[in-house]
C-alpha positions as CSV (number, residue, x, y, z in Angstrom):
1,X,-7.4,-29.8,4.3
2,X,-5.7,-27.0,2.7
3,X,-2.0,-27.3,3.2
4,X,1.2,-25.8,1.6
5,X,1.7,-28.9,-0.3
6,X,-1.5,-28.4,-2.2
7,X,0.0,-25.4,-3.8
8,X,3.2,-27.3,-5.0
9,X,0.9,-30.1,-6.2
10,X,-1.0,-27.5,-8.1
11,X,2.0,-26.0,-9.5
12,X,1.5,-22.5,-8.3
13,X,4.8,-22.8,-5.9
14,X,7.8,-24.7,-5.6
15,X,9.1,-26.8,-2.6
16,X,11.6,-24.5,-2.0
17,X,9.1,-21.5,-1.9
18,X,6.9,-23.2,0.3
19,X,10.1,-24.2,2.6
20,X,10.8,-20.2,2.6
21,X,7.1,-19.6,3.7
22,X,7.2,-22.3,6.7
23,X,10.4,-20.5,7.8
24,X,8.5,-17.1,7.8
25,X,5.6,-18.4,9.7
26,X,7.7,-20.0,12.4
27,X,9.8,-16.8,12.1
28,X,7.1,-14.3,13.2
29,X,5.3,-17.0,15.3
30,X,1.9,-16.7,13.4
31,X,-1.0,-18.9,13.7
32,X,-2.4,-18.0,10.5
33,X,-2.8,-20.7,7.8
34,X,0.2,-21.0,5.4
35,X,-2.4,-20.0,2.6
36,X,-2.7,-16.6,3.9
37,X,1.2,-16.5,4.4
38,X,1.8,-17.4,0.9
39,X,-0.5,-14.8,-0.2
40,X,1.1,-12.1,1.9
41,X,4.4,-12.7,0.5
42,X,3.4,-12.5,-2.9
43,X,4.0,-16.4,-4.1
44,X,0.2,-16.7,-4.9
45,X,-2.6,-14.6,-5.4
46,X,-6.0,-14.4,-3.4
47,X,-7.7,-16.0,-6.5
48,X,-5.4,-18.8,-6.2
49,X,-6.0,-19.5,-2.6
50,X,-9.9,-19.3,-3.2
51,X,-9.8,-21.5,-6.2
52,X,-7.4,-24.3,-4.7
53,X,-9.5,-24.0,-1.3
54,X,-12.9,-24.6,-3.6
55,X,-11.0,-27.6,-5.3
56,X,-10.0,-29.2,-1.6
57,X,-13.7,-28.6,-0.6
58,X,-15.1,-30.0,-3.6
59,X,-16.9,-26.8,-4.5
60,X,-17.0,-25.2,-7.9
61,X,-15.3,-21.7,-8.4
62,X,-16.7,-19.2,-10.3
63,X,-14.7,-15.5,-11.6
64,X,-17.3,-13.1,-10.9
65,X,-15.3,-10.5,-12.8
66,X,-16.3,-12.5,-15.8
67,X,-19.7,-13.9,-15.2
68,X,-22.8,-11.9,-14.7
69,X,-25.8,-13.7,-12.5
70,X,-29.2,-14.2,-14.2
71,X,-31.8,-11.6,-13.3
72,X,-34.4,-14.5,-12.8
73,X,-31.9,-15.8,-10.3
74,X,-31.6,-12.5,-8.5
75,X,-34.9,-11.9,-8.1
76,X,-35.0,-15.1,-5.8
77,X,-33.3,-13.7,-2.8
78,X,-34.1,-10.7,-0.7
79,X,-31.1,-8.0,-0.3
80,X,-31.3,-8.7,3.4
81,X,-30.7,-12.1,3.1
82,X,-27.9,-11.8,0.1
83,X,-26.4,-9.4,2.8
84,X,-26.6,-11.5,5.7
85,X,-25.1,-14.7,4.1
86,X,-22.9,-12.9,2.0
87,X,-24.4,-14.7,-0.8
88,X,-25.3,-14.2,-4.6
89,X,-27.5,-16.3,-6.5
90,X,-26.1,-17.0,-9.6
91,X,-28.5,-19.3,-12.3
92,X,-31.3,-21.7,-11.8
93,X,-31.6,-24.8,-13.7
94,X,-34.9,-26.7,-12.8
95,X,-35.0,-27.1,-8.8
96,X,-31.5,-26.1,-8.0
97,X,-30.1,-22.8,-7.6
98,X,-26.4,-22.3,-7.9
99,X,-25.3,-19.5,-5.1
100,X,-22.0,-17.9,-4.9
101,X,-20.6,-17.6,-1.1
102,X,-17.5,-16.6,0.7
103,X,-18.0,-19.4,3.1
104,X,-19.6,-22.4,1.0
105,X,-19.4,-24.6,3.7
106,X,-21.6,-22.8,6.3
107,X,-24.4,-25.5,6.2
108,X,-26.8,-23.2,8.2
109,X,-26.9,-20.6,5.9
110,X,-27.6,-22.9,2.8
111,X,-30.4,-24.5,4.9
112,X,-31.9,-21.0,5.6
113,X,-31.4,-20.0,1.8
114,X,-33.2,-23.6,1.0
115,X,-36.0,-22.7,3.2
116,X,-36.4,-19.4,1.9
117,X,-36.3,-20.1,-1.9
118,X,-37.8,-23.7,-1.8
119,X,-34.9,-24.7,-4.3
120,X,-32.0,-27.2,-4.0
121,X,-28.8,-24.9,-3.1
122,X,-25.6,-25.9,-5.0
123,X,-22.7,-23.6,-3.5
124,X,-19.8,-22.1,-5.5
125,X,-17.0,-20.3,-3.9
126,X,-16.0,-16.9,-5.2
127,X,-13.4,-14.4,-4.3
128,X,-14.7,-12.1,-1.5
129,X,-14.2,-8.9,-2.8
130,X,-15.7,-9.7,-6.2
131,X,-18.6,-11.2,-4.4
132,X,-19.2,-7.9,-2.2
133,X,-19.2,-6.0,-5.3
134,X,-21.7,-7.8,-7.2
135,X,-23.8,-8.0,-4.0
136,X,-23.8,-4.4,-4.0
137,X,-24.5,-3.6,-7.5
138,X,-27.2,-6.3,-7.9
139,X,-29.1,-6.0,-4.8
140,X,-28.4,-2.1,-4.3
141,X,-27.3,-2.8,-0.8
142,X,-24.0,-1.2,0.9
143,X,-21.6,-3.8,2.5
144,X,-18.8,-1.6,3.3
145,X,-20.1,-0.7,6.8
146,X,-22.3,-2.6,9.3
147,X,-24.3,0.5,10.0
148,X,-26.1,2.7,7.8
149,X,-24.1,6.3,7.3
150,X,-27.4,8.3,7.4
151,X,-28.4,6.5,10.6
152,X,-25.3,7.0,12.3
153,X,-25.0,10.7,11.7
154,X,-28.7,10.9,12.7
155,X,-27.6,9.2,16.1
156,X,-25.0,11.6,16.5
157,X,-26.5,14.8,15.6
158,X,-29.9,14.1,17.4
159,X,-28.8,12.1,20.7
160,X,-25.2,13.2,21.4
161,X,-24.8,16.7,20.6
162,X,-26.0,19.5,22.6
163,X,-23.9,22.0,21.5
164,X,-26.3,23.0,18.7
165,X,-25.6,27.0,18.2
166,X,-22.8,26.8,20.5
167,X,-19.1,27.5,19.0
168,X,-16.6,24.6,19.3
169,X,-14.0,27.1,21.4
170,X,-16.9,27.3,23.9
171,X,-17.0,23.5,24.5
172,X,-15.1,22.2,27.5
173,X,-12.6,19.5,27.7
174,X,-15.1,17.4,29.5
175,X,-17.8,17.9,27.2
176,X,-15.6,17.0,24.4
177,X,-14.1,13.8,25.9
178,X,-18.1,12.7,26.7
179,X,-18.7,13.4,22.9
180,X,-15.9,11.6,21.8
181,X,-16.6,8.4,23.8
182,X,-20.4,8.3,23.0
183,X,-21.6,5.1,21.0
184,X,-23.0,7.0,17.8
185,X,-19.5,8.9,17.3
186,X,-17.6,5.8,18.1
187,X,-19.6,4.0,15.2
188,X,-19.0,6.9,12.8
189,X,-15.3,6.8,13.5
190,X,-15.2,3.1,13.2
191,X,-17.2,3.4,9.8
192,X,-14.8,5.9,8.4
193,X,-11.7,3.7,9.2
194,X,-13.2,0.6,8.1
195,X,-14.5,1.9,4.6
196,X,-10.8,3.3,4.2
197,X,-9.4,-0.1,4.8
198,X,-12.0,-2.1,2.5
199,X,-11.2,0.4,-0.4
200,X,-7.6,-0.2,-0.1
201,X,-6.8,3.5,0.9
202,X,-3.5,4.4,2.0
203,X,-4.5,7.6,3.8
204,X,-7.8,9.0,5.1
205,X,-8.2,13.0,5.2
206,X,-10.9,14.5,7.4
207,X,-11.2,17.9,6.3
208,X,-13.2,20.6,8.2
209,X,-14.9,23.0,5.4
210,X,-17.1,26.0,6.1
211,X,-20.5,24.1,5.5
212,X,-19.6,20.9,6.6
213,X,-16.9,18.2,6.6
214,X,-15.4,16.2,3.7
215,X,-13.9,12.7,4.1
216,X,-11.6,11.6,1.3
217,X,-9.3,8.6,1.0
218,X,-6.0,8.1,-1.1
219,X,-6.4,5.2,-3.1
220,X,-3.5,3.9,-5.5
221,X,-1.9,7.6,-4.9
222,X,-5.0,9.0,-6.4
223,X,-7.3,11.4,-3.9
224,X,-11.5,11.0,-4.1
225,X,-13.9,11.9,-2.0
226,X,-15.7,9.1,0.2
227,X,-18.3,11.2,2.3
228,X,-20.0,14.3,3.3
229,X,-20.6,15.1,7.0
230,X,-22.6,17.9,8.6
231,X,-20.7,20.5,10.4
232,X,-22.1,19.3,13.8
233,X,-20.1,16.5,14.1
234,X,-16.7,17.9,13.7
235,X,-16.3,18.4,17.3
236,X,-16.9,15.1,18.8
237,X,-15.2,13.3,15.4
238,X,-12.3,15.5,16.1
239,X,-12.1,14.3,19.4
240,X,-12.9,10.9,19.2
241,X,-9.6,10.4,17.0
242,X,-7.6,12.4,19.4
243,X,-8.9,10.2,22.2
244,X,-8.2,6.8,20.2
245,X,-4.5,8.5,19.5
246,X,-3.8,9.6,23.1
247,X,-3.7,13.6,22.0
248,X,-4.4,16.7,24.1
249,X,-8.5,17.0,23.2
250,X,-8.2,20.6,24.5
251,X,-5.2,21.9,22.7
252,X,-6.8,23.0,19.1
253,X,-4.0,25.7,18.1
254,X,-1.1,23.7,17.2
255,X,-0.3,20.5,15.3
256,X,-0.3,17.0,16.9
257,X,0.8,13.7,16.0
258,X,0.9,10.2,17.2
259,X,-0.7,6.8,16.3
260,X,-3.5,4.0,16.8
261,X,-3.1,0.6,16.6
262,X,-6.0,-1.4,16.0
263,X,-7.6,-4.8,14.4
264,X,-10.1,-4.2,11.7
265,X,-11.8,-7.5,10.1
266,X,-9.1,-9.6,11.7
267,X,-6.2,-7.7,10.4
268,X,-3.8,-5.7,12.4
269,X,-3.4,-2.0,11.4
270,X,-1.3,1.0,12.5
271,X,-2.7,4.4,11.8
272,X,-0.2,7.4,11.9
273,X,-2.4,10.4,12.8
274,X,-1.8,14.2,12.5
275,X,-3.7,17.4,13.0
276,X,-3.4,20.6,11.8
277,X,-5.2,23.7,12.5
278,X,-7.1,25.2,9.7
279,X,-9.3,28.3,9.2
280,X,-12.5,25.9,9.8
281,X,-11.0,23.5,12.3
282,X,-8.6,21.0,12.9
283,X,-7.7,19.0,10.0
284,X,-6.9,15.3,10.3
285,X,-4.8,12.8,8.2
286,X,-4.4,9.3,9.1
287,X,-1.5,7.4,7.2
288,X,-2.9,3.7,7.1
289,X,0.1,1.2,7.7
290,X,-0.6,-2.8,7.3
291,X,1.2,-4.8,9.2
292,X,0.8,-7.7,7.2
293,X,1.1,-6.0,4.0
294,X,4.6,-4.9,4.1
295,X,6.2,-8.2,3.8
296,X,6.9,-8.0,0.0
297,X,9.6,-9.6,-1.9
298,X,11.7,-7.6,-4.1
299,X,10.4,-9.8,-7.3
300,X,7.0,-8.2,-6.3
301,X,7.6,-4.5,-6.6
302,X,7.6,-4.5,-10.3
303,X,11.5,-4.7,-10.9
304,X,12.3,-5.7,-14.4
305,X,14.8,-8.3,-14.9
306,X,17.7,-6.2,-15.6
307,X,17.2,-4.0,-12.4
308,X,16.3,-6.7,-10.2
309,X,19.6,-8.7,-10.5
310,X,21.6,-5.4,-10.2
311,X,19.8,-4.7,-6.7
312,X,19.9,-8.2,-5.4
313,X,23.8,-8.1,-6.3
314,X,24.0,-4.9,-4.3
315,X,21.9,-6.4,-1.6
316,X,24.7,-9.3,-1.1
317,X,27.5,-6.5,-0.1
318,X,29.2,-6.3,2.9
319,X,29.6,-2.7,3.1
320,X,28.8,0.7,1.4
321,X,25.8,2.8,1.3
322,X,22.4,2.2,-0.7
323,X,20.1,5.0,-1.4
324,X,16.6,5.0,-2.4
325,X,15.4,8.2,-3.8
326,X,12.0,9.6,-4.7
327,X,9.3,12.1,-3.7
328,X,6.9,11.5,-0.5
329,X,4.7,8.4,-1.5
330,X,7.1,6.7,-4.2
331,X,7.2,3.5,-1.9
332,X,10.8,3.9,-0.4
333,X,10.0,2.7,2.5
334,X,8.2,-0.3,1.2
335,X,11.5,-1.1,-0.8
336,X,14.0,-0.7,2.0
337,X,11.6,-3.2,4.1
338,X,11.7,-5.3,1.4
339,X,15.7,-5.1,1.4
340,X,15.5,-5.8,4.8
341,X,13.7,-8.8,4.4
342,X,15.6,-10.2,1.9
343,X,19.0,-9.9,4.0
344,X,17.6,-10.7,6.9
345,X,18.9,-14.4,7.6
346,X,19.4,-14.6,11.5
347,X,23.2,-14.4,11.0
348,X,23.4,-10.7,11.0
349,X,22.6,-8.0,13.5
350,X,20.4,-5.6,11.6
351,X,19.4,-2.1,13.6
352,X,16.9,0.3,11.8
353,X,16.6,4.3,13.2
354,X,13.1,5.7,11.5
355,X,11.1,8.5,12.1
356,X,8.6,6.8,13.0
357,X,8.5,3.1,13.0
358,X,6.1,2.2,10.4
359,X,6.1,-1.4,10.3
360,X,7.4,-3.8,13.0
361,X,9.6,-6.2,11.5
362,X,10.6,-9.9,13.2
363,X,14.3,-10.4,13.9
364,X,15.5,-6.9,13.1
365,X,16.3,-4.4,15.8
366,X,14.3,-0.9,15.3
367,X,14.1,2.4,17.0
368,X,12.3,5.5,16.5
369,X,13.6,9.0,16.5
370,X,12.5,11.3,19.7
371,X,13.8,14.6,19.5
372,X,12.5,15.8,22.7
373,X,14.7,13.4,24.4
374,X,17.5,14.0,21.9
375,X,17.4,10.8,20.2
376,X,17.6,12.3,16.9
377,X,19.1,10.2,13.5
378,X,22.4,11.6,14.4
379,X,22.4,10.7,17.8
380,X,20.7,7.3,17.0
381,X,23.1,6.4,14.5
382,X,26.2,7.1,16.8
383,X,24.7,4.8,19.6
384,X,23.8,2.1,16.8
385,X,27.6,1.6,15.5
386,X,28.2,0.6,19.6
387,X,25.9,-2.0,19.3
388,X,27.9,-4.1,17.0
389,X,25.8,-3.8,13.7
390,X,26.0,-5.7,10.5
391,X,23.4,-3.7,8.7
392,X,22.1,-0.5,9.7
393,X,19.1,1.6,7.9
394,X,18.6,5.4,8.4
395,X,15.1,6.2,7.8
396,X,16.2,9.4,5.9
397,X,19.3,11.5,5.5
398,X,17.9,14.9,6.6
399,X,21.5,16.7,7.7
400,X,24.8,16.6,7.0
401,X,25.9,15.1,10.4
402,X,23.5,11.9,9.7
403,X,24.7,11.6,6.4
404,X,28.5,12.1,7.4
405,X,28.3,9.4,10.1
406,X,26.2,7.1,7.8
407,X,29.1,7.2,5.1
408,X,32.0,6.8,7.5
409,X,29.9,3.6,8.9
410,X,29.7,2.2,5.5
411,X,33.2,2.6,5.1
412,X,34.2,1.0,8.2
413,X,32.1,-2.4,7.1
414,X,28.9,-1.8,7.5
415,X,26.0,-2.2,4.8
416,X,23.8,1.2,5.2
417,X,20.5,1.4,3.8
418,X,18.7,4.9,3.5
419,X,16.4,7.5,1.6
420,X,16.8,10.8,0.2
421,X,14.3,13.0,-1.6
422,X,15.6,13.9,-5.1
423,X,13.8,13.5,-8.3
424,X,16.2,11.2,-9.7
425,X,19.1,8.8,-9.1
426,X,21.8,11.1,-10.8
427,X,20.9,13.9,-8.7
428,X,21.5,12.4,-5.2
429,X,25.0,13.0,-5.2
430,X,24.3,16.6,-6.0
431,X,21.9,16.8,-3.0
432,X,24.5,15.5,-0.8
433,X,27.1,18.0,-1.4
434,X,24.6,20.5,-1.2
435,X,24.2,19.0,2.3
436,X,27.8,19.7,3.3
437,X,28.9,16.3,2.7
438,X,32.3,16.0,1.3
439,X,32.6,14.7,-2.1
440,X,35.3,12.0,-1.2
441,X,32.6,10.2,1.4
442,X,30.2,10.1,-1.3
443,X,32.2,8.7,-4.1
444,X,33.8,6.1,-1.7
445,X,30.8,5.1,0.2
446,X,27.8,4.7,-2.3
447,X,27.5,1.7,-4.1
448,X,24.2,2.3,-5.9
449,X,21.3,4.7,-5.8
450,X,17.7,3.6,-6.8
451,X,15.1,6.0,-8.1
452,X,11.6,5.2,-8.1
453,X,8.0,6.2,-8.8
454,X,4.4,4.3,-8.3
455,X,2.1,4.2,-11.1
456,X,-1.2,2.4,-11.3
457,X,-1.7,-1.0,-12.6
458,X,-4.4,-1.8,-15.0
459,X,-7.1,-3.6,-13.2
460,X,-6.8,-7.3,-14.4
461,X,-10.5,-7.6,-14.2
462,X,-11.6,-5.3,-17.0
463,X,-8.1,-5.4,-18.8
464,X,-8.6,-5.0,-22.5
465,X,-6.5,-4.5,-25.6
466,X,-6.8,-1.8,-28.2
467,X,-4.5,-0.7,-31.1
468,X,-2.6,2.0,-31.8
469,X,0.4,2.8,-34.1
470,X,4.4,3.5,-33.1
471,X,4.1,7.0,-34.4
472,X,1.2,7.9,-32.4
473,X,2.8,6.6,-29.2
474,X,6.0,8.3,-30.1
475,X,4.1,11.6,-29.9
476,X,3.8,11.2,-26.4
477,X,7.3,12.0,-25.8
478,X,8.5,8.9,-24.1
479,X,11.9,7.3,-25.0
480,X,11.3,4.0,-26.7
481,X,13.5,0.9,-25.4
482,X,16.2,-0.3,-27.8
483,X,14.5,-3.7,-28.7
484,X,11.5,-1.1,-30.1
485,X,13.6,1.7,-31.6
486,X,13.0,0.5,-35.5
487,X,9.3,-0.6,-34.9
488,X,6.7,1.1,-37.4
489,X,2.7,-0.1,-37.9
490,X,0.4,-1.4,-35.4
491,X,1.1,-1.3,-31.6
492,X,-1.3,-3.4,-29.2
493,X,-1.7,-2.0,-25.7
494,X,-3.5,-2.4,-22.6
495,X,-6.2,-0.3,-20.8
496,X,-9.1,-0.8,-18.3
497,X,-12.6,-0.4,-19.2
498,X,-13.8,0.4,-15.6
499,X,-15.6,-2.4,-13.5
500,X,-16.9,-3.0,-10.0
501,X,-13.5,-4.0,-8.8
502,X,-11.9,-1.1,-9.6
503,X,-14.6,1.2,-9.1
504,X,-14.8,2.2,-12.5
505,X,-11.0,3.8,-12.7
506,X,-9.7,1.1,-15.0
507,X,-6.7,0.5,-12.3
508,X,-6.2,-1.7,-9.4
509,X,-2.9,-1.7,-7.3
510,X,0.2,-0.1,-8.1
511,X,4.0,-0.9,-9.1
512,X,7.1,0.7,-9.5
513,X,9.0,2.4,-12.0
514,X,12.7,2.5,-11.3
515,X,16.3,3.8,-12.4
516,X,19.2,1.8,-10.8
517,X,22.7,3.9,-11.1
518,X,25.5,1.7,-10.2
519,X,28.5,3.5,-8.9
520,X,31.5,3.1,-11.1
521,X,34.8,5.1,-11.6
522,X,33.9,7.4,-14.1
523,X,30.9,8.5,-11.8
524,X,33.1,8.7,-8.9
525,X,35.8,10.8,-10.8
526,X,32.7,13.6,-11.8
527,X,31.3,13.4,-7.9
528,X,34.9,14.4,-6.5
529,X,34.9,17.2,-9.4
530,X,31.2,18.2,-8.4
531,X,29.8,17.7,-11.5
532,X,26.3,18.5,-12.5
533,X,23.4,16.2,-12.2
534,X,22.9,15.8,-15.9
535,X,26.5,14.8,-16.3
536,X,26.7,12.0,-14.1
537,X,23.1,10.8,-15.7
538,X,24.7,10.7,-19.1
539,X,27.7,8.5,-18.0
540,X,25.0,6.2,-16.1
541,X,22.9,5.9,-19.2
542,X,26.0,5.0,-21.6
543,X,26.7,2.3,-18.6
544,X,23.3,0.5,-19.0
545,X,21.3,2.6,-16.7
546,X,17.7,2.2,-17.8
547,X,16.1,5.6,-16.7
548,X,12.6,6.1,-15.1
549,X,11.0,6.9,-18.6
550,X,12.4,3.9,-20.3
551,X,11.3,2.1,-17.5
552,X,7.9,3.2,-17.5
553,X,7.6,3.1,-21.4
554,X,8.4,-0.9,-21.0
555,X,5.7,-1.6,-18.6
556,X,3.3,0.3,-21.0
557,X,4.3,-2.2,-23.8
558,X,4.1,-5.0,-21.6
559,X,0.6,-4.1,-20.6
560,X,1.1,-3.2,-16.9
561,X,-0.1,0.5,-17.0
562,X,-1.0,3.1,-19.5
563,X,0.3,6.0,-21.2
564,X,-2.0,8.2,-19.5
565,X,-0.8,7.3,-15.8
566,X,2.9,7.1,-16.8
567,X,2.5,11.0,-17.7
568,X,0.6,11.6,-15.0
569,X,3.2,10.6,-12.5
570,X,6.4,11.5,-14.5
571,X,5.6,14.9,-16.0
572,X,2.5,16.1,-13.9
């Protein structure tokens, strides 16, 4: 049996970390196996879980990112059986065939494979994601969806649509609802969502064009086209997503937004859905929110030791404001939720006000903005202060009133967390002054400002080393960390070659780059004088703040990301 103690014995986690994970499992009331909890908390990797699971079951583990199946073995299995049992023949030795499976304990599948091949089956366990990619590549089958896209589109356009040459505007609400609830269009909508989840997309874009529909996914911050659909499916597909998100399907002239909660492949997701009228129809964008993916520890967000230690010290404060800044999509919410997870010890009253509430956190009181009902950030914040809070999170400082109330709360014994849209940490005080906040409030209440961006990580499955020179590296204009200032000669860096696991991009997943400005007396004086951002930045850097570019350069040298990716994120 796979227990938490198994991972302790394997040396992957400590007894203390296991205790924390067990507490988390009890706290959220989850019946999820402890191994899955450990993966979600970032204490072990999915590869660790699968490898140890194979060891417990007495089944060998194979790393498919480093092992290619023999061509002769592939021929022993049909594509339909490979797809049906999620099995990949690896190697034949005499009358025995090694087969990689995600569930090597499935005796029925093993029996059928034995009957089909006439060989004794030796199952081995593999990472499901790598297994899927390898089966797709070797058998030319698509495991991403349960139904072939062409067949679904044929069903939608051939069986359910009766409008043909009729324009969308002429279709009645009843017709739209009927089309949106038809089985083929439901399959198509589910296929779009399931494929996005499988590819790890953060956003789904459904874009009406003059001659069709373009579906694009944002994966690791970069947009890529996933599929093209015929123009005929626009009306029923739009209606389907509107029905799912409880929108007005008859209203096509004004933007709408709402959310969907759904379970995909056994995992719970929320989708924040937004529609926007365009010249060729309504564009739909869905933000994918993985309810289980937000339980990230601060030590898993890519902080270098210097910044992590400072941030953890700030989280231990009993009052003051911690600001997280950066553009949209820079991971600000994830960082704030991680801070909340760290400070949530059951002994503090934590209240948040968000627009909207993206993730539900156990043990934390969360409320959402509802402008129509009068529940603005400012109104909600005032009400929260009458609820005896210890820690407050304000989703975003958007106006003078909200910022002023938050800072006054910080001065009266509350720890306040919030976000602000600025390009770097030193620009935050100037931005707040421009909003109309009094400089003395800013200088007295803020304890630290964290600015961040997200860069793509080099894919671990195809990461390779290459050699350049320090002279060549300096030509990119990136600042060199102090410990490497005087180095010359050869420099070894990493890059991704591109593989099935990363879909040829060379990148998989993202990590943060950060700069953390700690408030000091000198910086407070400059804020009171309304000094520009560059003055504050110079003082902060002289007091050991590492800028975004210095942090990014360190991660390039550590082999976590590439020069090209850093240049794309910071300078593009």
